[in-house]
N, CA, C, O and the ligand as a Tripos MOL2 file, in Angstrom:
@<TRIPOS>MOLECULE
protein
  297   295    75     0     0
PROTEIN
NO_CHARGES

@<TRIPOS>ATOM
      1 N         -58.6230  -10.8510  -20.3180 N.3       1 MET1
      2 CA        -58.4020  -12.1150  -19.6020 C.3       1 MET1
      3 C         -58.9400  -13.2840  -20.4050 C.2       1 MET1
      4 O         -59.9060  -13.1640  -21.1590 O.2       1 MET1
      5 N         -58.2940  -14.3950  -20.2210 N.am      2 ASP2
      6 CA        -58.7930  -15.5600  -20.9450 C.3       2 ASP2
      7 C         -59.8860  -16.2570  -20.1280 C.2       2 ASP2
      8 O         -60.2200  -15.8360  -19.0210 O.2       2 ASP2
      9 N         -60.4050  -17.2800  -20.6750 N.am      3 GLN3
     10 CA        -61.5730  -17.9320  -20.0860 C.3       3 GLN3
     11 C         -61.2440  -19.3260  -19.5860 C.2       3 GLN3
     12 O         -61.9130  -20.2970  -19.9390 O.2       3 GLN3
     13 N         -60.2230  -19.4180  -18.7720 N.am      4 ARG4
     14 CA        -59.8890  -20.7240  -18.2120 C.3       4 ARG4
     15 C         -60.9120  -21.1150  -17.1560 C.2       4 ARG4
     16 O         -61.7400  -20.3110  -16.7280 O.2       4 ARG4
     17 N         -60.8260  -22.3660  -16.7570 N.am      5 ALA5
     18 CA        -61.6830  -22.8370  -15.6700 C.3       5 ALA5
     19 C         -61.4310  -22.0210  -14.4130 C.2       5 ALA5
     20 O         -60.3150  -21.5630  -14.1710 O.2       5 ALA5
     21 N         -62.4520  -21.8490  -13.6350 N.am      6 GLN6
     22 CA        -62.3580  -21.0280  -12.4350 C.3       6 GLN6
     23 C         -62.5950  -21.8680  -11.1830 C.2       6 GLN6
     24 O         -63.1470  -22.9660  -11.2390 O.2       6 GLN6
     25 N         -62.1610  -21.3180  -10.0600 N.am      7 PHE7
     26 CA        -62.5010  -21.9190   -8.7790 C.3       7 PHE7
     27 C         -63.9330  -21.5540   -8.4380 C.2       7 PHE7
     28 O         -64.4780  -20.5680   -8.9350 O.2       7 PHE7
     29 N         -64.5250  -22.3570   -7.5920 N.am      8 THR8
     30 CA        -65.8220  -21.9680   -7.0520 C.3       8 THR8
     31 C         -65.5710  -20.8860   -6.0060 C.2       8 THR8
     32 O         -64.4420  -20.7310   -5.5420 O.2       8 THR8
     33 N         -66.6130  -20.1310   -5.6260 N.am      9 PRO9
     34 CA        -66.4220  -19.0960   -4.5960 C.3       9 PRO9
     35 C         -65.8700  -19.6720   -3.2880 C.2       9 PRO9
     36 O         -65.0820  -19.0120   -2.6100 O.2       9 PRO9
     37 N         -66.2690  -20.8760   -2.9310 N.am     10 GLU10
     38 CA        -65.7750  -21.4970   -1.6930 C.3      10 GLU10
     39 C         -64.2810  -21.7800   -1.7960 C.2      10 GLU10
     40 O         -63.5270  -21.5230   -0.8570 O.2      10 GLU10
     41 N         -63.8630  -22.3020   -2.9220 N.am     11 GLU11
     42 CA        -62.4400  -22.5930   -3.1210 C.3      11 GLU11
     43 C         -61.6220  -21.3100   -3.1230 C.2      11 GLU11
     44 O         -60.5310  -21.2400   -2.5560 O.2      11 GLU11
     45 N         -62.1730  -20.3090   -3.7710 N.am     12 GLU12
     46 CA        -61.4740  -19.0350   -3.8380 C.3      12 GLU12
     47 C         -61.3190  -18.4290   -2.4410 C.2      12 GLU12
     48 O         -60.2840  -17.8450   -2.1210 O.2      12 GLU12
     49 N         -62.3380  -18.5720   -1.6290 N.am     13 GLN13
     50 CA        -62.2860  -18.0380   -0.2700 C.3      13 GLN13
     51 C         -61.1930  -18.7390    0.5370 C.2      13 GLN13
     52 O         -60.4830  -18.0960    1.3110 O.2      13 GLN13
     53 N         -61.0590  -20.0390    0.3610 N.am     14 ALA14
     54 CA        -60.0350  -20.7960    1.0830 C.3      14 ALA14
     55 C         -58.6470  -20.3010    0.6920 C.2      14 ALA14
     56 O         -57.7670  -20.1740    1.5420 O.2      14 ALA14
     57 N         -58.4570  -20.0280   -0.5750 N.am     15 ILE15
     58 CA        -57.1710  -19.5180   -1.0560 C.3      15 ILE15
     59 C         -56.9130  -18.1240   -0.5010 C.2      15 ILE15
     60 O         -55.8020  -17.8150   -0.0710 O.2      15 ILE15
     61 N         -57.9390  -17.2900   -0.5140 N.am     16 ARG16
     62 CA        -57.7900  -15.9300    0.0130 C.3      16 ARG16
     63 C         -57.4390  -15.9520    1.4950 C.2      16 ARG16
     64 O         -56.6070  -15.1660    1.9490 O.2      16 ARG16
     65 N         -58.0620  -16.8390    2.2450 N.am     17 SER17
     66 CA        -57.7810  -16.9310    3.6780 C.3      17 SER17
     67 C         -56.3270  -17.3060    3.9090 C.2      17 SER17
     68 O         -55.6290  -16.6560    4.6880 O.2      17 SER17
     69 N         -55.8750  -18.3420    3.2430 N.am     18 ALA18
     70 CA        -54.5010  -18.8020    3.4300 C.3      18 ALA18
     71 C         -53.5110  -17.7100    3.0290 C.2      18 ALA18
     72 O         -52.5750  -17.4050    3.7680 O.2      18 ALA18
     73 N         -53.7250  -17.1380    1.8750 N.am     19 HIS19
     74 CA        -52.7950  -16.1270    1.3770 C.3      19 HIS19
     75 C         -52.8470  -14.8720    2.2470 C.2      19 HIS19
     76 O         -51.8180  -14.2460    2.5010 O.2      19 HIS19
     77 N         -54.0370  -14.5090    2.7010 N.am     20 GLY20
     78 CA        -54.2010  -13.3270    3.5320 C.3      20 GLY20
     79 C         -53.5000  -13.4630    4.8770 C.2      20 GLY20
     80 O         -53.1220  -12.4660    5.4920 O.2      20 GLY20
     81 N         -53.3300  -14.6950    5.3260 N.am     21 GLU21
     82 CA        -52.6360  -14.9490    6.5890 C.3      21 GLU21
     83 C         -51.1490  -15.1560    6.3820 C.2      21 GLU21
     84 O         -50.4190  -15.4520    7.3280 O.2      21 GLU21
     85 N         -50.7020  -15.0020    5.1560 N.am     22 GLY22
     86 CA        -49.2780  -15.1140    4.8750 C.3      22 GLY22
     87 C         -48.7960  -16.5400    4.7030 C.2      22 GLY22
     88 O         -47.5920  -16.7950    4.6670 O.2      22 GLY22
     89 N         -49.7400  -17.4760    4.5950 N.am     23 ARG23
     90 CA        -49.3480  -18.8630    4.3520 C.3      23 ARG23
     91 C         -49.3000  -19.1310    2.8510 C.2      23 ARG23
     92 O         -49.9030  -18.4080    2.0580 O.2      23 ARG23
     93 N         -48.5800  -20.1690    2.4800 N.am     24 ALA24
     94 CA        -48.5720  -20.5630    1.0850 C.3      24 ALA24
     95 C         -49.9380  -21.1490    0.7550 C.2      24 ALA24
     96 O         -50.3900  -22.0940    1.4040 O.2      24 ALA24
     97 N         -50.5790  -20.5970   -0.2330 N.am     25 ALA25
     98 CA        -51.8950  -21.0840   -0.6070 C.3      25 ALA25
     99 C         -51.7640  -22.3380   -1.4600 C.2      25 ALA25
    100 O         -50.9320  -22.4130   -2.3640 O.2      25 ALA25
    101 N         -52.6000  -23.3120   -1.1530 N.am     26 GLU26
    102 CA        -52.5970  -24.5330   -1.9500 C.3      26 GLU26
    103 C         -53.8660  -24.6010   -2.7750 C.2      26 GLU26
    104 O         -54.9290  -24.1420   -2.3550 O.2      26 GLU26
    105 N         -53.7360  -25.1720   -3.9360 N.am     27 CYS27
    106 CA        -54.8960  -25.3490   -4.7970 C.3      27 CYS27
    107 C         -55.8420  -26.3540   -4.1630 C.2      27 CYS27
    108 O         -55.4260  -27.4720   -3.8600 O.2      27 CYS27
    109 N         -57.1110  -25.9890   -3.9510 N.am     28 PRO28
    110 CA        -58.0650  -26.9140   -3.3400 C.3      28 PRO28
    111 C         -58.4010  -28.1050   -4.2400 C.2      28 PRO28
    112 O         -58.9350  -29.1100   -3.7710 O.2      28 PRO28
    113 N         -58.0950  -27.9920   -5.4980 N.am     29 ARG29
    114 CA        -58.4010  -29.0770   -6.4260 C.3      29 ARG29
    115 C         -57.3650  -30.1840   -6.3980 C.2      29 ARG29
    116 O         -57.7010  -31.3680   -6.4230 O.2      29 ARG29
    117 N         -56.0970  -29.7860   -6.3460 N.am     30 ASP30
    118 CA        -55.0480  -30.7920   -6.4750 C.3      30 ASP30
    119 C         -53.9100  -30.6460   -5.4720 C.2      30 ASP30
    120 O         -52.9580  -31.4270   -5.5010 O.2      30 ASP30
    121 N         -53.9960  -29.6520   -4.5820 N.am     31 GLY31
    122 CA        -53.0030  -29.5290   -3.5240 C.3      31 GLY31
    123 C         -51.6800  -28.9240   -3.9490 C.2      31 GLY31
    124 O         -50.7500  -28.8550   -3.1450 O.2      31 GLY31
    125 N         -51.5740  -28.4880   -5.1790 N.am     32 ALA32
    126 CA        -50.3350  -27.8530   -5.6330 C.3      32 ALA32
    127 C         -50.2050  -26.4780   -4.9810 C.2      32 ALA32
    128 O         -51.2050  -25.8010   -4.7450 O.2      32 ALA32
    129 N         -48.9790  -26.0700   -4.6950 N.am     33 VAL33
    130 CA        -48.7570  -24.7470   -4.1200 C.3      33 VAL33
    131 C         -48.9320  -23.7080   -5.2130 C.2      33 VAL33
    132 O         -48.3350  -23.8030   -6.2850 O.2      33 VAL33
    133 N         -49.7540  -22.7230   -4.9240 N.am     34 MET34
    134 CA        -50.0410  -21.6860   -5.9020 C.3      34 MET34
    135 C         -48.8340  -20.7840   -6.1240 C.2      34 MET34
    136 O         -48.1600  -20.3880   -5.1730 O.2      34 MET34
    137 N         -48.5760  -20.4720   -7.3530 N.am     35 THR35
    138 CA        -47.5190  -19.5270   -7.7160 C.3      35 THR35
    139 C         -48.0720  -18.1120   -7.5660 C.2      35 THR35
    140 O         -49.1810  -17.8270   -8.0160 O.2      35 THR35
    141 N         -47.3010  -17.2270   -6.9360 N.am     36 VAL36
    142 CA        -47.7520  -15.8440   -6.7610 C.3      36 VAL36
    143 C         -46.9730  -14.9320   -7.6860 C.2      36 VAL36
    144 O         -45.7420  -14.9430   -7.6910 O.2      36 VAL36
    145 N         -47.6770  -14.1580   -8.4540 N.am     37 ARG37
    146 CA        -47.0260  -13.1560   -9.3020 C.3      37 ARG37
    147 C         -47.5900  -11.7990   -8.9600 C.2      37 ARG37
    148 O         -48.8000  -11.6320   -8.8020 O.2      37 ARG37
    149 N         -46.7090  -10.8390   -8.8470 N.am     38 GLU38
    150 CA        -47.1750   -9.4850   -8.6030 C.3      38 GLU38
    151 C         -47.5090   -8.8500   -9.9440 C.2      38 GLU38
    152 O         -46.7790   -8.9940  -10.9250 O.2      38 GLU38
    153 N         -48.6230   -8.1500   -9.9540 N.am     39 ILE39
    154 CA        -48.9990   -7.4170  -11.1500 C.3      39 ILE39
    155 C         -48.7830   -5.9530  -10.8360 C.2      39 ILE39
    156 O         -49.5720   -5.3350  -10.1210 O.2      39 ILE39
    157 N         -47.7240   -5.4120  -11.3670 N.am     40 GLY40
    158 CA        -47.3830   -4.0210  -11.0500 C.3      40 GLY40
    159 C         -48.2670   -3.0450  -11.7880 C.2      40 GLY40
    160 O         -48.8670   -3.3790  -12.8100 O.2      40 GLY40
    161 N         -48.3450   -1.8250  -11.2570 N.am     41 GLY41
    162 CA        -49.1260   -0.7960  -11.9280 C.3      41 GLY41
    163 C         -48.5570   -0.5220  -13.3040 C.2      41 GLY41
    164 O         -47.3400   -0.4780  -13.4840 O.2      41 GLY41
    165 N         -49.4250   -0.3400  -14.2610 N.am     42 GLY42
    166 CA        -48.9720    0.0120  -15.5920 C.3      42 GLY42
    167 C         -48.6540   -1.1670  -16.4860 C.2      42 GLY42
    168 O         -48.4130   -0.9940  -17.6810 O.2      42 GLY42
    169 N         -48.6510   -2.3800  -15.9150 N.am     43 SER43
    170 CA        -48.3270   -3.5510  -16.7240 C.3      43 SER43
    171 C         -49.2730   -3.6940  -17.9070 C.2      43 SER43
    172 O         -48.8810   -4.1020  -19.0010 O.2      43 SER43
    173 N         -50.4980   -3.3560  -17.6620 N.am     44 PHE44
    174 CA        -51.4910   -3.5070  -18.7070 C.3      44 PHE44
    175 C         -51.8100   -2.1860  -19.3890 C.2      44 PHE44
    176 O         -52.7080   -2.1070  -20.2270 O.2      44 PHE44
    177 N         -51.0750   -1.1660  -19.0260 N.am     45 GLY45
    178 CA        -51.3330    0.1250  -19.6380 C.3      45 GLY45
    179 C         -52.6240    0.7680  -19.1750 C.2      45 GLY45
    180 O         -53.1750    1.6340  -19.8560 O.2      45 GLY45
    181 N         -53.1050    0.3460  -18.0190 N.am     46 LEU46
    182 CA        -54.3710    0.8860  -17.5410 C.3      46 LEU46
    183 C         -54.1880    1.8620  -16.3990 C.2      46 LEU46
    184 O         -55.1620    2.4050  -15.8780 O.2      46 LEU46
    185 N         -52.9400    2.0870  -16.0070 N.am     47 GLY47
    186 CA        -52.6800    3.0640  -14.9590 C.3      47 GLY47
    187 C         -53.1320    2.6300  -13.5800 C.2      47 GLY47
    188 O         -53.5340    3.4700  -12.7750 O.2      47 GLY47
    189 N         -53.0780    1.3530  -13.2900 N.am     48 TYR48
    190 CA        -53.4350    0.8870  -11.9530 C.3      48 TYR48
    191 C         -52.4950    1.4800  -10.9160 C.2      48 TYR48
    192 O         -51.2750    1.3610  -11.0360 O.2      48 TYR48
    193 N         -53.0450    2.1030   -9.9220 N.am     49 ALA49
    194 CA        -52.2170    2.6380   -8.8460 C.3      49 ALA49
    195 C         -52.0220    1.5710   -7.7710 C.2      49 ALA49
    196 O         -50.9950    1.5420   -7.0930 O.2      49 ALA49
    197 N         -52.9950    0.7140   -7.6260 N.am     50 ARG50
    198 CA        -52.9250   -0.2810   -6.5620 C.3      50 ARG50
    199 C         -52.1590   -1.5190   -7.0250 C.2      50 ARG50
    200 O         -52.0100   -1.7870   -8.2170 O.2      50 ARG50
    201 N         -51.6940   -2.2410   -6.0470 N.am     51 ARG51
    202 CA        -50.9530   -3.4510   -6.3350 C.3      51 ARG51
    203 C         -51.9000   -4.6320   -6.3900 C.2      51 ARG51
    204 O         -52.8570   -4.7150   -5.6210 O.2      51 ARG51
    205 N         -51.6280   -5.5210   -7.2860 N.am     52 ARG52
    206 CA        -52.4340   -6.7290   -7.3600 C.3      52 ARG52
    207 C         -51.5170   -7.9280   -7.3740 C.2      52 ARG52
    208 O         -50.3550   -7.8470   -7.7730 O.2      52 ARG52
    209 N         -52.0610   -9.0350   -6.9320 N.am     53 GLU53
    210 CA        -51.3230  -10.2880   -6.9780 C.3      53 GLU53
    211 C         -52.1630  -11.3130   -7.7050 C.2      53 GLU53
    212 O         -53.3900  -11.3430   -7.6060 O.2      53 GLU53
    213 N         -51.4710  -12.1310   -8.4220 N.am     54 TRP54
    214 CA        -52.1350  -13.1530   -9.2170 C.3      54 TRP54
    215 C         -51.6460  -14.4940   -8.7150 C.2      54 TRP54
    216 O         -50.4600  -14.8050   -8.8290 O.2      54 TRP54
    217 N         -52.5440  -15.2930   -8.1610 N.am     55 LEU55
    218 CA        -52.1940  -16.6270   -7.7030 C.3      55 LEU55
    219 C         -52.6200  -17.6240   -8.7600 C.2      55 LEU55
    220 O         -53.7740  -17.6770   -9.1840 O.2      55 LEU55
    221 N         -51.6440  -18.4060   -9.1620 N.am     56 LEU56
    222 CA        -51.8700  -19.3240  -10.2740 C.3      56 LEU56
    223 C         -51.4760  -20.7350   -9.8740 C.2      56 LEU56
    224 O         -50.3840  -20.9530   -9.3500 O.2      56 LEU56
    225 N         -52.3500  -21.6810  -10.1170 N.am     57 CYS57
    226 CA        -52.0100  -23.0790   -9.8570 C.3      57 CYS57
    227 C         -51.2160  -23.6130  -11.0350 C.2      57 CYS57
    228 O         -51.6890  -23.5720  -12.1710 O.2      57 CYS57
    229 N         -49.9960  -24.1210  -10.7760 N.am     58 PRO58
    230 CA        -49.1700  -24.6130  -11.8760 C.3      58 PRO58
    231 C         -49.6810  -25.9280  -12.4490 C.2      58 PRO58
    232 O         -49.2670  -26.3440  -13.5310 O.2      58 PRO58
    233 N         -50.5800  -26.5780  -11.7220 N.am     59 ARG59
    234 CA        -51.0480  -27.8880  -12.1740 C.3      59 ARG59
    235 C         -52.3140  -27.7940  -13.0070 C.2      59 ARG59
    236 O         -52.3610  -28.3080  -14.1250 O.2      59 ARG59
    237 N         -53.3330  -27.1500  -12.4790 N.am     60 CYS60
    238 CA        -54.6020  -27.0940  -13.2270 C.3      60 CYS60
    239 C         -54.8280  -25.7360  -13.8790 C.2      60 CYS60
    240 O         -55.7940  -25.5420  -14.6170 O.2      60 CYS60
    241 N         -53.9190  -24.7900  -13.5950 N.am     61 HIS61
    242 CA        -53.9580  -23.4810  -14.2450 C.3      61 HIS61
    243 C         -55.1720  -22.6280  -13.9230 C.2      61 HIS61
    244 O         -55.5030  -21.6970  -14.6570 O.2      61 HIS61
    245 N         -55.8330  -22.9570  -12.8160 N.am     62 ARG62
    246 CA        -56.8560  -22.0300  -12.3460 C.3      62 ARG62
    247 C         -56.1380  -20.8830  -11.6480 C.2      62 ARG62
    248 O         -55.0230  -21.0570  -11.1560 O.2      62 ARG62
    249 N         -56.7560  -19.7330  -11.6020 N.am     63 SER63
    250 CA        -56.0830  -18.5960  -10.9810 C.3      63 SER63
    251 C         -57.0630  -17.6930  -10.2420 C.2      63 SER63
    252 O         -58.2650  -17.6840  -10.5080 O.2      63 SER63
    253 N         -56.5020  -16.9370   -9.3050 N.am     64 VAL64
    254 CA        -57.2770  -15.9800   -8.5220 C.3      64 VAL64
    255 C         -56.5080  -14.6700   -8.5020 C.2      64 VAL64
    256 O         -55.2930  -14.6690   -8.3070 O.2      64 VAL64
    257 N         -57.1900  -13.5710   -8.6980 N.am     65 ILE65
    258 CA        -56.5310  -12.2760   -8.6170 C.3      65 ILE65
    259 C         -56.9170  -11.5790   -7.3190 C.2      65 ILE65
    260 O         -58.0870  -11.5210   -6.9430 O.2      65 ILE65
    261 N         -55.9040  -11.0570   -6.6500 N.am     66 PHE66
    262 CA        -56.1040  -10.3490   -5.3890 C.3      66 PHE66
    263 C         -55.8400   -8.8790   -5.5670 C.2      66 PHE66
    264 O         -54.8780   -8.4800   -6.2220 O.2      66 PHE66
    265 N         -56.6840   -8.0900   -4.9910 N.am     67 ASP67
    266 CA        -56.3870   -6.6660   -4.8390 C.3      67 ASP67
    267 C         -55.8130   -6.4970   -3.4450 C.2      67 ASP67
    268 O         -56.3550   -7.0230   -2.4730 O.2      67 ASP67
    269 N         -54.7150   -5.7610   -3.3520 N.am     68 ARG68
    270 CA        -54.0440   -5.6040   -2.0680 C.3      68 ARG68
    271 C         -54.2900   -4.2190   -1.4780 C.2      68 ARG68
    272 O         -53.4320   -3.6990   -0.7630 O.2      68 ARG68
    273 N         -55.4170   -3.6220   -1.7540 N.am     69 ARG69
    274 CA        -55.7030   -2.2800   -1.2450 C.3      69 ARG69
    275 C         -55.7660   -2.2730    0.2630 C.2      69 ARG69
    276 O         -55.2180   -1.3830    0.9150 O.2      69 ARG69
    277 N         -56.4380   -3.2710    0.8160 N.am     70 ARG70
    278 CA        -56.5810   -3.3840    2.2690 C.3      70 ARG70
    279 C         -56.8160   -4.8430    2.5620 C.2      70 ARG70
    280 O         -56.4440   -5.7010    1.7620 O.2      70 ARG70
    281 N         -57.4230   -5.1410    3.6880 N.am     71 GLY71
    282 CA        -57.6750   -6.5410    4.0300 C.3      71 GLY71
    283 C         -58.4830   -7.2430    2.9660 C.2      71 GLY71
    284 O         -59.1740   -6.6070    2.1700 O.2      71 GLY71
    285 N         -58.3930   -8.5600    2.9570 N.am     72 THR72
    286 CA        -59.0950   -9.3120    1.9320 C.3      72 THR72
    287 C         -60.5570   -9.5560    2.3150 C.2      72 THR72
    288 O         -61.3330  -10.0650    1.5050 O.2      72 THR72
    289 N         -60.9270   -9.2010    3.5260 N.am     73 ARG73
    290 CA        -62.3240   -9.3880    3.9310 C.3      73 ARG73
    291 C         -63.1420   -8.1840    3.4990 C.2      73 ARG73
    292 O         -62.6770   -7.0460    3.5650 O.2      73 ARG73
    293 N         -64.3390   -8.4380    3.0660 N.am     74 THR74
    294 CA        -65.2070   -7.3270    2.6880 C.3      74 THR74
    295 C         -66.5260   -7.4320    3.4300 C.2      74 THR74
    296 O         -67.4040   -6.5880    3.2520 O.2      74 THR74
    297 ZN        -54.8490  -26.7400   -9.1940 Zn       75 ZN75
@<TRIPOS>BOND
     1     1     2 1
     2     2     3 1
     3     3     4 2
     4     3     5 am
     5     5     6 1
     6     6     7 1
     7     7     8 2
     8     7     9 am
     9     9    10 1
    10    10    11 1
    11    11    12 2
    12    11    13 am
    13    13    14 1
    14    14    15 1
    15    15    16 2
    16    15    17 am
    17    17    18 1
    18    18    19 1
    19    19    20 2
    20    19    21 am
    21    21    22 1
    22    22    23 1
    23    23    24 2
    24    23    25 am
    25    25    26 1
    26    26    27 1
    27    27    28 2
    28    27    29 am
    29    29    30 1
    30    30    31 1
    31    31    32 2
    32    31    33 am
    33    33    34 1
    34    34    35 1
    35    35    36 2
    36    35    37 am
    37    37    38 1
    38    38    39 1
    39    39    40 2
    40    39    41 am
    41    41    42 1
    42    42    43 1
    43    43    44 2
    44    43    45 am
    45    45    46 1
    46    46    47 1
    47    47    48 2
    48    47    49 am
    49    49    50 1
    50    50    51 1
    51    51    52 2
    52    51    53 am
    53    53    54 1
    54    54    55 1
    55    55    56 2
    56    55    57 am
    57    57    58 1
    58    58    59 1
    59    59    60 2
    60    59    61 am
    61    61    62 1
    62    62    63 1
    63    63    64 2
    64    63    65 am
    65    65    66 1
    66    66    67 1
    67    67    68 2
    68    67    69 am
    69    69    70 1
    70    70    71 1
    71    71    72 2
    72    71    73 am
    73    73    74 1
    74    74    75 1
    75    75    76 2
    76    75    77 am
    77    77    78 1
    78    78    79 1
    79    79    80 2
    80    79    81 am
    81    81    82 1
    82    82    83 1
    83    83    84 2
    84    83    85 am
    85    85    86 1
    86    86    87 1
    87    87    88 2
    88    87    89 am
    89    89    90 1
    90    90    91 1
    91    91    92 2
    92    91    93 am
    93    93    94 1
    94    94    95 1
    95    95    96 2
    96    95    97 am
    97    97    98 1
    98    98    99 1
    99    99   100 2
   100    99   101 am
   101   101   102 1
   102   102   103 1
   103   103   104 2
   104   103   105 am
   105   105   106 1
   106   106   107 1
   107   107   108 2
   108   107   109 am
   109   109   110 1
   110   110   111 1
   111   111   112 2
   112   111   113 am
   113   113   114 1
   114   114   115 1
   115   115   116 2
   116   115   117 am
   117   117   118 1
   118   118   119 1
   119   119   120 2
   120   119   121 am
   121   121   122 1
   122   122   123 1
   123   123   124 2
   124   123   125 am
   125   125   126 1
   126   126   127 1
   127   127   128 2
   128   127   129 am
   129   129   130 1
   130   130   131 1
   131   131   132 2
   132   131   133 am
   133   133   134 1
   134   134   135 1
   135   135   136 2
   136   135   137 am
   137   137   138 1
   138   138   139 1
   139   139   140 2
   140   139   141 am
   141   141   142 1
   142   142   143 1
   143   143   144 2
   144   143   145 am
   145   145   146 1
   146   146   147 1
   147   147   148 2
   148   147   149 am
   149   149   150 1
   150   150   151 1
   151   151   152 2
   152   151   153 am
   153   153   154 1
   154   154   155 1
   155   155   156 2
   156   155   157 am
   157   157   158 1
   158   158   159 1
   159   159   160 2
   160   159   161 am
   161   161   162 1
   162   162   163 1
   163   163   164 2
   164   163   165 am
   165   165   166 1
   166   166   167 1
   167   167   168 2
   168   167   169 am
   169   169   170 1
   170   170   171 1
   171   171   172 2
   172   171   173 am
   173   173   174 1
   174   174   175 1
   175   175   176 2
   176   175   177 am
   177   177   178 1
   178   178   179 1
   179   179   180 2
   180   179   181 am
   181   181   182 1
   182   182   183 1
   183   183   184 2
   184   183   185 am
   185   185   186 1
   186   186   187 1
   187   187   188 2
   188   187   189 am
   189   189   190 1
   190   190   191 1
   191   191   192 2
   192   191   193 am
   193   193   194 1
   194   194   195 1
   195   195   196 2
   196   195   197 am
   197   197   198 1
   198   198   199 1
   199   199   200 2
   200   199   201 am
   201   201   202 1
   202   202   203 1
   203   203   204 2
   204   203   205 am
   205   205   206 1
   206   206   207 1
   207   207   208 2
   208   207   209 am
   209   209   210 1
   210   210   211 1
   211   211   212 2
   212   211   213 am
   213   213   214 1
   214   214   215 1
   215   215   216 2
   216   215   217 am
   217   217   218 1
   218   218   219 1
   219   219   220 2
   220   219   221 am
   221   221   222 1
   222   222   223 1
   223   223   224 2
   224   223   225 am
   225   225   226 1
   226   226   227 1
   227   227   228 2
   228   227   229 am
   229   229   230 1
   230   230   231 1
   231   231   232 2
   232   231   233 am
   233   233   234 1
   234   234   235 1
   235   235   236 2
   236   235   237 am
   237   237   238 1
   238   238   239 1
   239   239   240 2
   240   239   241 am
   241   241   242 1
   242   242   243 1
   243   243   244 2
   244   243   245 am
   245   245   246 1
   246   246   247 1
   247   247   248 2
   248   247   249 am
   249   249   250 1
   250   250   251 1
   251   251   252 2
   252   251   253 am
   253   253   254 1
   254   254   255 1
   255   255   256 2
   256   255   257 am
   257   257   258 1
   258   258   259 1
   259   259   260 2
   260   259   261 am
   261   261   262 1
   262   262   263 1
   263   263   264 2
   264   263   265 am
   265   265   266 1
   266   266   267 1
   267   267   268 2
   268   267   269 am
   269   269   270 1
   270   270   271 1
   271   271   272 2
   272   271   273 am
   273   273   274 1
   274   274   275 1
   275   275   276 2
   276   275   277 am
   277   277   278 1
   278   278   279 1
   279   279   280 2
   280   279   281 am
   281   281   282 1
   282   282   283 1
   283   283   284 2
   284   283   285 am
   285   285   286 1
   286   286   287 1
   287   287   288 2
   288   287   289 am
   289   289   290 1
   290   290   291 1
   291   291   292 2
   292   291   293 am
   293   293   294 1
   294   294   295 1
   295   295   296 2
@<TRIPOS>SUBSTRUCTURE
     1 MET1         2 RESIDUE 1 A MET
     2 ASP2         6 RESIDUE 1 A ASP
     3 GLN3        10 RESIDUE 1 A GLN
     4 ARG4        14 RESIDUE 1 A ARG
     5 ALA5        18 RESIDUE 1 A ALA
     6 GLN6        22 RESIDUE 1 A GLN
     7 PHE7        26 RESIDUE 1 A PHE
     8 THR8        30 RESIDUE 1 A THR
     9 PRO9        34 RESIDUE 1 A PRO
    10 GLU10       38 RESIDUE 1 A GLU
    11 GLU11       42 RESIDUE 1 A GLU
    12 GLU12       46 RESIDUE 1 A GLU
    13 GLN13       50 RESIDUE 1 A GLN
    14 ALA14       54 RESIDUE 1 A ALA
    15 ILE15       58 RESIDUE 1 A ILE
    16 ARG16       62 RESIDUE 1 A ARG
    17 SER17       66 RESIDUE 1 A SER
    18 ALA18       70 RESIDUE 1 A ALA
    19 HIS19       74 RESIDUE 1 A HIS
    20 GLY20       78 RESIDUE 1 A GLY
    21 GLU21       82 RESIDUE 1 A GLU
    22 GLY22       86 RESIDUE 1 A GLY
    23 ARG23       90 RESIDUE 1 A ARG
    24 ALA24       94 RESIDUE 1 A ALA
    25 ALA25       98 RESIDUE 1 A ALA
    26 GLU26      102 RESIDUE 1 A GLU
    27 CYS27      106 RESIDUE 1 A CYS
    28 PRO28      110 RESIDUE 1 A PRO
    29 ARG29      114 RESIDUE 1 A ARG
    30 ASP30      118 RESIDUE 1 A ASP
    31 GLY31      122 RESIDUE 1 A GLY
    32 ALA32      126 RESIDUE 1 A ALA
    33 VAL33      130 RESIDUE 1 A VAL
    34 MET34      134 RESIDUE 1 A MET
    35 THR35      138 RESIDUE 1 A THR
    36 VAL36      142 RESIDUE 1 A VAL
    37 ARG37      146 RESIDUE 1 A ARG
    38 GLU38      150 RESIDUE 1 A GLU
    39 ILE39      154 RESIDUE 1 A ILE
    40 GLY40      158 RESIDUE 1 A GLY
    41 GLY41      162 RESIDUE 1 A GLY
    42 GLY42      166 RESIDUE 1 A GLY
    43 SER43      170 RESIDUE 1 A SER
    44 PHE44      174 RESIDUE 1 A PHE
    45 GLY45      178 RESIDUE 1 A GLY
    46 LEU46      182 RESIDUE 1 A LEU
    47 GLY47      186 RESIDUE 1 A GLY
    48 TYR48      190 RESIDUE 1 A TYR
    49 ALA49      194 RESIDUE 1 A ALA
    50 ARG50      198 RESIDUE 1 A ARG
    51 ARG51      202 RESIDUE 1 A ARG
    52 ARG52      206 RESIDUE 1 A ARG
    53 GLU53      210 RESIDUE 1 A GLU
    54 TRP54      214 RESIDUE 1 A TRP
    55 LEU55      218 RESIDUE 1 A LEU
    56 LEU56      222 RESIDUE 1 A LEU
    57 CYS57      226 RESIDUE 1 A CYS
    58 PRO58      230 RESIDUE 1 A PRO
    59 ARG59      234 RESIDUE 1 A ARG
    60 CYS60      238 RESIDUE 1 A CYS
    61 HIS61      242 RESIDUE 1 A HIS
    62 ARG62      246 RESIDUE 1 A ARG
    63 SER63      250 RESIDUE 1 A SER
    64 VAL64      254 RESIDUE 1 A VAL
    65 ILE65      258 RESIDUE 1 A ILE
    66 PHE66      262 RESIDUE 1 A PHE
    67 ASP67      266 RESIDUE 1 A ASP
    68 ARG68      270 RESIDUE 1 A ARG
    69 ARG69      274 RESIDUE 1 A ARG
    70 ARG70      278 RESIDUE 1 A ARG
    71 GLY71      282 RESIDUE 1 A GLY
    72 THR72      286 RESIDUE 1 A THR
    73 ARG73      290 RESIDUE 1 A ARG
    74 THR74      294 RESIDUE 1 A THR
    75 ZN75       297 GROUP 0 **** ****
């Protein structure tokens, strides 16, 4: 992974909440709608069995990775 700027934990939580409820997540920094990309198993050659989603802000390029194993609350 590269070392782009990251969201704070609070911002990340807001994105997780919105996305977890099936709403379009907006970037807390600039209000842009986050782009969702599915990361399929095997894409990285690591044999991931679980599905992951990558939410990326098209404006500031911050991103959050979600594991979709179960609920987003821990
Ligand atoms: Zn942004």
